[in-house]
Backbone as CSV, one residue per row, in Angstrom:
resi,resn,N_x,N_y,N_z,CA_x,CA_y,CA_z,C_x,C_y,C_z
1,MET,-41.142,90.788,108.256,-42.295,89.733,108.719,-43.566,90.247,108.223
2,ALA,-43.890,91.628,108.330,-45.084,92.172,107.869,-45.189,92.076,106.372
3,LEU,-44.064,92.249,105.515,-44.087,92.010,104.278,-44.449,90.650,103.848
4,ARG,-43.891,89.665,104.576,-44.186,88.244,104.277,-45.695,87.986,104.464
5,ARG,-46.273,88.442,105.543,-47.682,88.201,105.770,-48.482,88.894,104.685
6,ASP,-48.190,90.041,104.215,-48.875,90.673,103.198,-48.762,89.909,101.857
7,GLN,-47.568,89.366,101.644,-47.440,88.578,100.358,-48.196,87.224,100.593
8,ILE,-48.353,86.609,101.692,-49.208,85.472,101.829,-50.696,85.758,101.556
9,ARG,-51.183,87.023,102.162,-52.520,87.304,101.919,-52.895,87.549,100.460
10,GLN,-52.028,88.221,99.818,-52.160,88.678,98.442,-51.784,87.555,97.442
11,GLY,-51.240,86.451,97.944,-50.944,85.318,97.055,-49.518,85.601,96.398
12,GLY,-48.719,86.245,97.108,-47.320,86.543,96.510,-46.532,85.415,96.206
13,PHE,-46.801,84.316,96.763,-45.967,83.038,96.571,-46.733,82.181,95.549
14,ALA,-47.450,82.755,94.564,-48.202,81.995,93.637,-47.266,81.103,92.793
15,GLY,-46.007,81.670,92.612,-45.083,80.946,91.671,-44.598,79.631,92.371
16,LEU,-44.787,79.402,93.617,-44.398,78.274,94.249,-45.329,77.050,93.961
17,GLN,-44.816,75.855,93.652,-45.742,74.763,93.371,-45.358,73.618,94.242
18,ALA,-46.378,72.790,94.575,-46.153,71.608,95.424,-45.383,70.557,94.615
19,LEU,-44.485,69.861,95.389,-43.657,68.900,94.861,-44.497,67.657,94.519
20,GLN,-44.086,67.143,93.324,-44.700,65.854,92.944,-44.607,64.705,93.902
21,ALA,-45.631,64.053,94.236,-45.534,62.817,95.205,-44.544,61.708,94.560
22,PRO,-43.645,61.251,95.307,-42.739,60.191,94.779,-43.546,58.885,94.424
23,ASN,-43.199,58.161,93.556,-43.750,56.983,93.139,-43.372,55.738,93.957
24,ASP,-42.383,55.926,94.906,-41.915,54.835,95.647,-42.382,54.843,97.219
25,GLY,-43.391,55.629,97.412,-43.980,55.788,98.783,-44.440,54.451,99.273
26,TRP,-44.906,53.650,98.383,-45.519,52.361,98.779,-44.502,51.380,99.413
27,LYS,-43.226,51.627,99.124,-42.233,50.775,99.682,-42.113,50.995,101.231
28,MET,-42.120,52.289,101.595,-41.896,52.431,102.992,-43.190,51.995,103.823
29,LEU,-44.400,52.178,103.216,-45.637,51.702,103.845,-45.676,50.162,103.873
30,LEU,-45.156,49.618,102.773,-45.046,48.148,102.770,-44.137,47.545,103.848
31,TYR,-42.932,48.332,103.991,-41.990,47.844,105.068,-42.561,48.012,106.400
32,LYS,-43.424,49.162,106.616,-44.010,49.370,107.978,-44.961,48.294,108.298
33,GLU,-45.790,47.890,107.224,-46.813,46.850,107.456,-46.218,45.484,107.722
34,VAL,-45.123,45.120,107.043,-44.522,43.898,107.190,-43.790,43.814,108.588
35,LEU,-43.240,44.991,108.947,-42.569,45.175,110.316,-43.580,44.972,111.490
36,ARG,-44.801,45.419,111.086,-45.906,45.493,112.141,-46.100,44.028,112.564
37,PHE,-46.329,43.047,111.791,-46.728,41.676,112.057,-45.342,40.880,112.292
38,TRP,-44.305,41.358,111.871,-43.027,40.546,112.019,-42.553,40.738,113.381
39,ARG,-42.759,41.779,114.019,-42.280,42.080,115.394,-43.043,41.264,116.399
40,VAL,-44.240,40.809,116.101,-45.102,39.911,116.949,-45.308,38.668,116.268
41,GLY,-44.182,38.178,115.625,-44.338,36.826,114.904,-44.836,35.650,115.739
42,VAL,-44.671,35.704,117.014,-45.251,34.626,117.855,-46.693,34.554,117.650
43,GLN,-47.389,35.695,117.690,-48.845,35.794,117.550,-49.348,35.732,116.233
44,THR,-48.663,36.251,115.220,-49.117,36.360,113.779,-48.618,35.187,113.025
45,ILE,-47.528,34.542,113.255,-47.021,33.375,112.391,-47.125,32.162,113.078
46,ALA,-46.458,32.206,114.314,-46.266,30.821,115.027,-47.691,30.314,115.551
47,ALA,-48.446,31.218,116.052,-49.823,30.799,116.500,-50.593,30.288,115.538
48,PRO,-50.874,30.695,114.275,-51.698,30.062,113.425,-51.061,28.696,112.838
49,VAL,-49.761,28.581,112.713,-49.158,27.379,112.530,-49.478,26.355,113.524
50,LEU,-49.392,26.674,114.906,-49.779,25.794,115.954,-51.237,25.312,115.905
51,THR,-52.051,26.336,115.636,-53.444,25.919,115.505,-53.826,24.861,114.432
52,ALA,-53.107,25.101,113.252,-53.314,24.149,112.172,-52.692,22.751,112.501
53,VAL,-51.597,22.701,113.170,-50.962,21.441,113.534,-51.846,20.720,114.574
54,LEU,-52.414,21.439,115.539,-53.317,20.884,116.534,-54.610,20.280,115.800
55,TYR,-55.080,20.996,114.876,-56.264,20.492,114.119,-55.847,19.238,113.443
56,LEU,-54.747,19.299,112.781,-54.228,18.062,112.041,-54.018,16.875,113.056
57,MET,-53.392,17.141,114.254,-53.072,16.053,115.126,-54.392,15.363,115.749
58,ILE,-55.379,16.345,116.089,-56.615,15.893,116.683,-57.459,15.013,115.768
59,PHE,-57.744,15.672,114.592,-58.614,14.968,113.601,-57.935,13.854,112.869
60,GLY,-56.657,14.167,112.655,-55.881,12.978,111.933,-55.752,11.833,112.748
61,HIS,-55.409,11.978,114.138,-55.372,10.804,115.004,-56.608,10.072,115.253
62,VAL,-57.710,10.794,115.308,-58.978,10.219,115.516,-59.573,9.457,114.292
63,LEU,-59.435,10.228,113.176,-60.162,9.619,111.908,-59.250,9.031,110.968
64,SER,-57.943,9.053,111.210,-57.078,8.510,110.121,-57.282,6.982,109.817
65,ASP,-57.651,6.202,110.883,-57.870,4.712,110.679,-59.316,4.423,110.351
66,ARG,-60.204,5.467,110.390,-61.655,5.242,110.090,-62.101,5.858,108.847
67,VAL,-61.478,6.760,108.257,-61.890,7.470,107.057,-60.848,7.389,105.951
68,GLN,-61.250,7.023,104.816,-60.337,7.171,103.659,-61.128,7.840,102.547
69,VAL,-60.718,9.069,102.200,-61.424,9.754,101.255,-61.154,9.228,99.803
70,TYR,-59.998,8.884,99.436,-59.696,8.406,98.220,-58.837,7.139,98.268
71,PRO,-58.889,6.220,97.446,-58.019,5.067,97.648,-56.524,5.383,97.476
72,GLY,-55.817,4.932,98.554,-54.370,5.229,98.517,-54.058,6.543,99.185
73,VAL,-55.007,7.395,99.521,-54.779,8.633,100.151,-55.224,8.648,101.645
74,SER,-54.244,8.901,102.527,-54.676,8.798,103.940,-55.414,10.033,104.306
75,TYR,-56.065,10.087,105.418,-57.014,11.250,105.827,-56.017,12.410,106.266
76,VAL,-54.913,12.065,106.682,-53.967,13.160,107.044,-53.404,13.838,105.812
77,ALA,-53.021,13.096,104.855,-52.674,13.626,103.523,-53.793,14.446,102.897
78,PHE,-54.970,14.079,103.115,-56.144,14.821,102.547,-56.303,16.108,103.181
79,LEU,-56.019,16.256,104.519,-56.239,17.415,105.280,-55.247,18.416,105.029
80,VAL,-53.996,18.033,104.727,-52.861,18.997,104.648,-52.979,20.118,103.654
81,PRO,-53.402,19.896,102.340,-53.575,21.055,101.444,-54.660,21.978,101.974
82,GLY,-55.734,21.475,102.460,-56.635,22.327,102.906,-56.412,23.175,104.089
83,LEU,-55.642,22.623,104.926,-55.160,23.429,106.134,-54.168,24.449,105.762
84,VAL,-53.296,24.103,104.799,-52.354,25.144,104.382,-53.086,26.363,103.681
85,MET,-54.119,25.994,102.773,-54.850,27.105,102.068,-55.659,27.842,103.087
86,MET,-56.270,27.116,104.027,-57.150,27.864,104.983,-56.335,28.814,105.945
87,SER,-55.240,28.414,106.299,-54.250,29.205,107.166,-53.925,30.458,106.278
88,MET,-53.565,30.320,105.099,-53.023,31.453,104.260,-54.263,32.396,104.097
89,LEU,-55.474,31.941,103.669,-56.479,32.858,103.522,-56.980,33.636,104.775
90,GLN,-56.940,32.936,105.892,-57.392,33.661,107.084,-56.525,34.676,107.525
91,ASN,-55.212,34.340,107.395,-54.172,35.283,107.884,-53.930,36.490,106.975
92,ALA,-54.138,36.239,105.639,-54.022,37.314,104.685,-55.175,38.397,104.965
93,PHE,-56.351,37.794,105.210,-57.416,38.742,105.481,-57.230,39.547,106.801
94,ALA,-56.876,38.753,107.932,-56.580,39.435,109.199,-55.568,40.502,109.209
95,ASN,-54.575,40.271,108.372,-53.483,41.301,108.428,-53.884,42.620,107.988
96,SER,-54.450,42.706,106.767,-54.866,44.011,106.277,-56.051,44.540,106.997
97,ALA,-57.029,43.823,107.395,-58.166,44.394,108.149,-57.806,44.759,109.514
98,SER,-56.997,44.090,110.201,-56.666,44.424,111.663,-55.834,45.624,111.651
99,SER,-54.891,45.770,110.684,-54.056,46.975,110.503,-54.764,48.156,110.413
100,LEU,-55.828,48.250,109.574,-56.535,49.456,109.362,-57.464,49.776,110.505
101,VAL,-58.121,48.777,111.127,-58.891,49.066,112.207,-58.103,49.472,113.432
102,GLN,-56.937,48.885,113.694,-56.116,49.297,114.758,-55.591,50.673,114.505
103,SER,-55.305,51.033,113.330,-54.747,52.402,113.087,-55.935,53.350,113.316
104,LYS,-57.222,53.132,113.008,-58.383,53.990,113.326,-58.604,54.091,114.676
105,ILE,-58.398,53.033,115.416,-58.689,53.122,116.989,-57.691,53.900,117.694
106,MET,-56.426,53.764,117.258,-55.305,54.357,117.891,-55.127,55.713,117.493
107,GLY,-55.709,56.197,116.288,-55.748,57.552,115.807,-54.443,57.945,115.012
108,ASN,-53.630,56.852,114.718,-52.496,57.151,113.903,-52.677,56.993,112.333
109,LEU,-53.900,56.730,111.878,-54.173,56.610,110.488,-54.059,57.934,109.851
110,VAL,-54.375,58.987,110.596,-54.237,60.299,109.914,-52.915,60.682,109.522
111,PHE,-51.818,60.216,110.060,-50.488,60.458,109.723,-50.252,59.879,108.452
112,VAL,-50.832,58.702,108.030,-50.537,58.094,106.744,-51.437,58.823,105.711
113,LEU,-52.592,59.273,106.069,-53.490,59.845,105.188,-52.884,61.240,104.720
114,MET,-52.089,61.902,105.590,-51.507,63.166,105.193,-50.360,63.126,104.143
115,THR,-49.956,61.851,103.875,-48.819,61.626,102.941,-49.361,61.779,101.487
116,PRO,-48.618,62.322,100.605,-49.058,62.326,99.107,-49.081,61.152,98.398
117,MET,-49.628,60.025,98.945,-49.508,58.705,98.216,-50.761,58.548,97.413
118,HIS,-50.693,57.830,96.239,-51.774,57.467,95.463,-52.523,56.320,96.118
119,ALA,-53.769,56.117,95.771,-54.604,54.945,96.320,-53.996,53.627,95.862
120,TRP,-53.258,53.680,94.795,-52.622,52.348,94.483,-51.492,52.089,95.361
121,HIS,-50.828,53.087,95.878,-49.705,52.830,96.783,-50.210,52.168,98.077
122,TRP,-51.373,52.745,98.551,-52.091,52.008,99.620,-52.430,50.659,99.402
123,PHE,-52.974,50.311,98.234,-53.438,49.023,97.864,-52.203,48.034,97.709
124,ILE,-51.112,48.398,97.157,-49.933,47.629,97.007,-49.258,47.251,98.340
125,ALA,-49.239,48.291,99.258,-48.725,48.138,100.567,-49.424,47.170,101.464
126,TYR,-50.679,47.530,101.590,-51.534,46.665,102.557,-51.807,45.276,101.993
127,VAL,-52.091,45.103,100.744,-52.369,43.816,100.163,-51.034,43.131,100.000
128,GLY,-49.883,43.662,99.729,-48.609,43.070,99.620,-48.190,42.528,100.988
129,ALA,-48.443,43.283,102.132,-48.037,42.774,103.398,-48.926,41.657,103.797
130,ALA,-50.176,41.688,103.431,-51.086,40.505,103.752,-50.765,39.370,102.955
131,LEU,-50.278,39.523,101.698,-49.934,38.413,100.901,-48.672,37.759,101.430
132,PHE,-47.678,38.517,101.905,-46.481,37.992,102.421,-46.707,37.166,103.692
133,ARG,-47.606,37.773,104.562,-48.008,37.068,105.861,-48.616,35.725,105.461
134,GLY,-49.590,35.841,104.541,-50.352,34.554,104.215,-49.406,33.364,103.727
135,LEU,-48.418,33.844,102.914,-47.503,32.859,102.310,-46.533,32.334,103.389
136,LEU,-46.179,33.178,104.326,-45.268,32.725,105.333,-46.016,31.747,106.296
137,VAL,-47.265,32.087,106.649,-48.019,31.075,107.527,-48.291,29.783,106.767
138,GLY,-48.565,29.839,105.494,-48.802,28.629,104.681,-47.606,27.773,104.547
139,LEU,-46.377,28.446,104.318,-45.120,27.700,104.258,-44.891,27.052,105.642
140,GLY,-45.048,27.799,106.686,-44.866,27.252,108.023,-45.789,25.968,108.291
141,VAL,-46.909,26.113,108.006,-47.777,25.014,108.228,-47.425,23.748,107.246
142,TYR,-47.078,24.005,106.123,-46.624,22.916,105.219,-45.472,22.261,105.753
143,LEU,-44.414,23.079,106.179,-43.138,22.415,106.703,-43.403,21.445,107.922
144,VAL,-44.286,22.126,108.790,-44.526,21.210,110.019,-45.333,20.074,109.695
145,THR,-46.295,20.144,108.777,-47.127,18.946,108.400,-46.348,17.923,107.661
146,LEU,-45.142,18.134,107.253,-44.275,17.166,106.622,-43.949,16.046,107.627
147,ILE,-44.025,16.301,108.848,-43.748,15.296,109.873,-44.747,14.222,109.840
148,TYR,-46.146,14.522,109.544,-47.105,13.661,109.619,-47.600,13.122,108.364
149,ALA,-47.226,13.814,107.131,-47.580,13.204,105.852,-46.522,13.491,104.921
150,PRO,-46.225,12.557,104.066,-45.111,12.800,103.040,-45.532,13.794,102.037
151,PRO,-44.590,14.489,101.479,-44.921,15.635,100.427,-45.535,14.960,99.183
152,GLN,-46.579,15.453,98.641,-47.192,15.075,97.542,-47.781,16.298,96.741
153,ALA,-47.187,16.466,95.525,-47.548,17.660,94.741,-47.630,17.328,93.281
154,ALA,-48.770,17.609,92.691,-48.902,17.400,91.314,-48.325,18.418,90.381
155,SER,-48.381,19.702,90.872,-47.755,20.699,90.118,-47.333,21.889,91.121
156,ILE,-46.065,22.149,91.151,-45.639,23.200,91.954,-46.082,24.462,91.512
157,VAL,-46.073,24.784,90.205,-46.507,25.998,89.604,-47.959,26.452,89.997
158,TRP,-48.926,25.422,89.956,-50.231,25.707,90.220,-50.508,25.938,91.701
159,ILE,-49.734,25.298,92.504,-49.679,25.547,93.937,-49.336,26.981,94.286
160,LEU,-48.288,27.432,93.695,-47.868,28.728,93.946,-48.958,29.811,93.324
161,VAL,-49.452,29.574,92.051,-50.517,30.394,91.598,-51.710,30.591,92.483
162,PHE,-52.196,29.446,92.881,-53.353,29.504,93.817,-53.051,30.143,95.115
163,ALA,-51.862,29.877,95.645,-51.473,30.552,96.945,-51.391,31.993,96.879
164,VAL,-50.743,32.405,95.824,-50.574,33.913,95.652,-51.958,34.633,95.299
165,MET,-52.657,34.021,94.416,-54.097,34.513,94.091,-54.989,34.562,95.222
166,GLY,-54.992,33.421,96.030,-55.909,33.385,97.172,-55.581,34.381,98.236
167,SER,-54.269,34.449,98.539,-53.790,35.378,99.595,-53.964,36.831,99.207
168,GLY,-53.740,37.106,97.904,-54.018,38.483,97.443,-55.531,38.858,97.471
169,LEU,-56.328,37.865,97.118,-57.863,38.031,97.088,-58.253,38.397,98.574
170,MET,-57.908,37.453,99.506,-58.390,37.714,100.887,-57.634,38.949,101.555
171,GLY,-56.461,39.375,101.092,-55.881,40.586,101.471,-56.671,41.770,101.017
172,THR,-57.204,41.651,99.793,-57.992,42.845,99.258,-59.283,42.889,99.964
173,LEU,-59.939,41.697,100.316,-61.101,41.714,101.016,-60.944,42.117,102.442
174,GLY,-59.828,42.052,103.037,-59.518,42.500,104.428,-59.269,43.966,104.339
175,LEU,-58.738,44.487,103.279,-58.663,46.049,103.128,-60.034,46.558,103.018
176,LEU,-60.941,46.021,102.298,-62.295,46.641,102.183,-62.865,46.485,103.579
177,ALA,-62.788,45.513,104.280,-63.357,45.315,105.618,-62.839,46.257,106.660
178,GLY,-61.444,46.502,106.499,-60.837,47.497,107.423,-61.300,48.887,107.056
179,LEU,-61.506,49.285,105.749,-62.054,50.652,105.454,-63.484,50.770,105.948
180,TRP,-64.406,49.680,105.935,-65.670,49.710,106.312,-65.853,49.821,107.933
181,ALA,-65.074,48.879,108.580,-65.234,48.818,110.040,-64.587,49.929,110.743
182,ASP,-65.231,50.291,111.715,-64.641,51.389,112.682,-64.234,50.866,114.064
183,LYS,-64.543,49.642,114.318,-64.119,48.908,115.610,-63.934,47.488,115.328
184,PHE,-63.308,46.783,116.296,-63.023,45.337,116.160,-64.198,44.556,116.135
185,ASP,-65.334,45.024,116.707,-66.530,44.216,116.706,-67.153,44.118,115.380
186,GLN,-67.109,45.201,114.601,-67.588,45.093,113.261,-66.640,44.213,112.446
187,MET,-65.391,44.294,112.581,-64.523,43.531,111.801,-64.717,41.994,112.212
188,ALA,-65.066,41.669,113.471,-65.250,40.300,113.891,-66.488,39.712,113.325
189,VAL,-67.572,40.558,113.168,-68.755,40.112,112.427,-68.455,39.720,110.940
190,PHE,-67.640,40.520,110.389,-67.301,40.333,108.879,-66.504,38.992,108.794
191,GLN,-65.665,38.820,109.777,-64.727,37.723,109.694,-65.451,36.388,110.105
192,ASN,-66.265,36.382,111.053,-66.801,35.204,111.574,-67.981,34.689,110.661
193,PHE,-68.768,35.632,109.956,-69.928,35.251,109.279,-69.644,35.155,107.876
194,ILE,-68.576,35.709,107.334,-68.271,35.751,105.887,-66.987,34.977,105.578
195,VAL,-65.911,35.372,106.250,-64.613,34.999,105.888,-64.390,33.523,106.355
196,MET,-64.797,33.320,107.629,-64.604,31.836,108.226,-65.223,30.820,107.370
197,PRO,-66.533,31.052,107.116,-67.234,29.859,106.308,-66.554,29.753,104.802
198,MET,-66.213,30.848,104.335,-65.549,30.814,102.905,-64.160,30.049,103.077
199,THR,-63.352,30.391,103.861,-62.080,29.746,104.036,-62.185,28.202,104.432
200,PHE,-63.184,27.888,105.310,-63.444,26.461,105.618,-63.749,25.705,104.396
201,LEU,-64.694,26.330,103.519,-65.212,25.632,102.369,-64.134,25.454,101.298
202,ALA,-63.398,26.714,101.179,-62.391,26.715,100.045,-61.051,25.957,100.610
203,GLY,-61.008,25.859,101.903,-59.691,25.249,102.447,-59.786,23.807,102.576
204,VAL,-60.365,23.425,103.872,-60.255,22.141,104.190,-61.040,21.229,103.237
205,TYR,-62.180,21.685,102.727,-63.067,20.673,101.885,-62.858,20.994,100.476
206,GLY,-63.004,22.306,100.152,-63.006,22.663,98.603,-61.801,22.345,97.947
207,MET,-60.622,22.158,98.658,-59.346,21.974,97.853,-59.311,20.479,97.356
208,ASN,-60.017,19.652,97.971,-59.918,18.211,97.658,-61.234,17.481,97.213
209,MET,-62.422,18.094,97.503,-63.698,17.473,97.222,-63.979,17.753,95.752
210,PRO,-64.817,16.844,95.216,-65.291,17.041,93.735,-65.985,18.278,93.615
211,ILE,-65.714,19.013,92.619,-66.486,20.264,92.392,-67.775,20.112,91.689
212,PRO,-68.738,21.013,91.759,-70.102,20.656,91.192,-70.124,20.704,89.746
213,GLU,-69.114,21.319,89.076,-69.097,21.272,87.558,-68.976,20.031,87.050
214,ASN,-68.452,19.074,87.739,-68.406,17.687,87.126,-69.708,16.883,87.073
215,GLU,-70.726,17.425,87.893,-72.049,16.656,88.022,-73.101,17.445,87.479
216,PHE,-73.107,18.783,87.468,-74.244,19.492,87.075,-73.740,20.415,85.857
217,SER,-74.497,20.409,84.792,-74.130,21.277,83.701,-74.262,22.791,83.886
218,TRP,-75.328,23.082,84.725,-75.445,24.481,85.057,-74.676,25.067,86.106
219,ALA,-73.824,24.177,86.804,-72.989,24.773,87.888,-71.931,25.643,87.484
220,TYR,-71.276,25.282,86.379,-70.121,26.071,85.795,-70.476,27.469,85.495
221,PRO,-71.525,27.748,84.670,-71.950,29.069,84.389,-72.434,29.838,85.640
222,VAL,-72.955,29.163,86.587,-73.461,29.847,87.831,-72.192,30.267,88.672
223,PHE,-71.095,29.360,88.684,-69.849,29.596,89.393,-69.258,30.933,88.800
224,TRP,-69.151,30.975,87.437,-68.456,32.173,86.705,-69.392,33.497,86.898
225,LEU,-70.652,33.310,86.900,-71.493,34.474,87.136,-71.291,34.961,88.441
226,PHE,-71.107,34.071,89.527,-70.812,34.588,90.811,-69.480,35.464,90.879
227,CYS,-68.519,34.704,90.239,-67.165,35.380,90.247,-67.212,36.751,89.562
228,VAL,-67.884,36.758,88.494,-67.900,38.108,87.670,-68.695,39.221,88.567
229,SER,-69.736,38.705,89.202,-70.490,39.611,90.047,-69.710,40.176,91.136
230,VAL,-68.990,39.290,91.908,-68.043,39.731,92.980,-67.027,40.655,92.393
231,GLY,-66.363,40.359,91.304,-65.440,41.247,90.685,-65.985,42.595,90.226
232,GLY,-67.185,42.581,89.660,-67.815,43.854,89.224,-68.210,44.718,90.335
233,GLY,-68.680,43.982,91.432,-69.091,44.780,92.657,-67.812,45.379,93.360
234,MET,-66.701,44.777,93.266,-65.561,45.478,93.840,-64.989,46.572,93.017
235,LEU,-65.102,46.405,91.735,-64.682,47.567,90.816,-65.615,48.650,90.958
236,TYR,-66.959,48.523,91.188,-67.806,49.506,91.268,-67.536,50.273,92.553
237,MET,-67.312,49.571,93.712,-67.026,50.135,94.881,-65.692,51.008,94.896
238,PHE,-64.692,50.472,94.176,-63.488,51.263,94.099,-63.744,52.583,93.202
239,HIS,-64.449,52.421,92.188,-64.726,53.672,91.447,-65.651,54.712,92.167
240,ARG,-66.549,54.173,92.910,-67.421,55.095,93.682,-66.832,55.827,94.705
241,HIS,-65.744,55.247,95.340,-64.964,55.887,96.521,-63.772,56.427,95.919
242,ASN,-63.578,56.532,94.579,-62.453,57.120,93.933,-61.005,56.584,94.441
243,TRP,-61.167,55.229,94.594,-59.917,54.489,94.926,-59.081,54.122,93.744
244,ILE,-59.748,54.094,92.488,-59.064,53.855,91.332,-59.574,54.777,90.240
């Protein structure tokens, strides 16, 4: 025992090397994140679906006979795509943000930090789970709304593309909010003042309303300048914190 302590002090085990971190650590973290919201599916999946259906029932019943957005399109059919997208965006953000903040408050985040996983493993696991939850909620809202409006789809491929991209983007934004916030109050400020207005505009209204590019020649370059600025800001933050 004394010899071993002397070898440790003198660096006698210098020949030993740390094992290389496995490249599939993200799978277990992804499984853990999916299981986290799946076990409380009544709150994380069924409740958002019920909220969207109540929204559709109330506003659809009150305004269906008084409002016609486009000729031949009922007001209920007009609301369905926006409600589906809004539900996906909000739940994708909430999943990754609440998971990190809850782990900080409970103190179990340190056990995940001790694992030799790369930053990309964290990103894939948290954003992947948020994407999965967003798609599940969106699918649930769509299936329930089939009772009130017949299915109408111009392109299934583009629906899937926008669903995956939107949920992935909001999951990434939720990951940033979870890293920044230390308590639920801070996350609520981020969600209520930034995420909620964005999802309402991009969901209920933005999915079906005419876009400004069709009316103003300068709107299209401003739109892409905004997108590039947001993307560049996210990349700068990632590099600054050595996340990539």
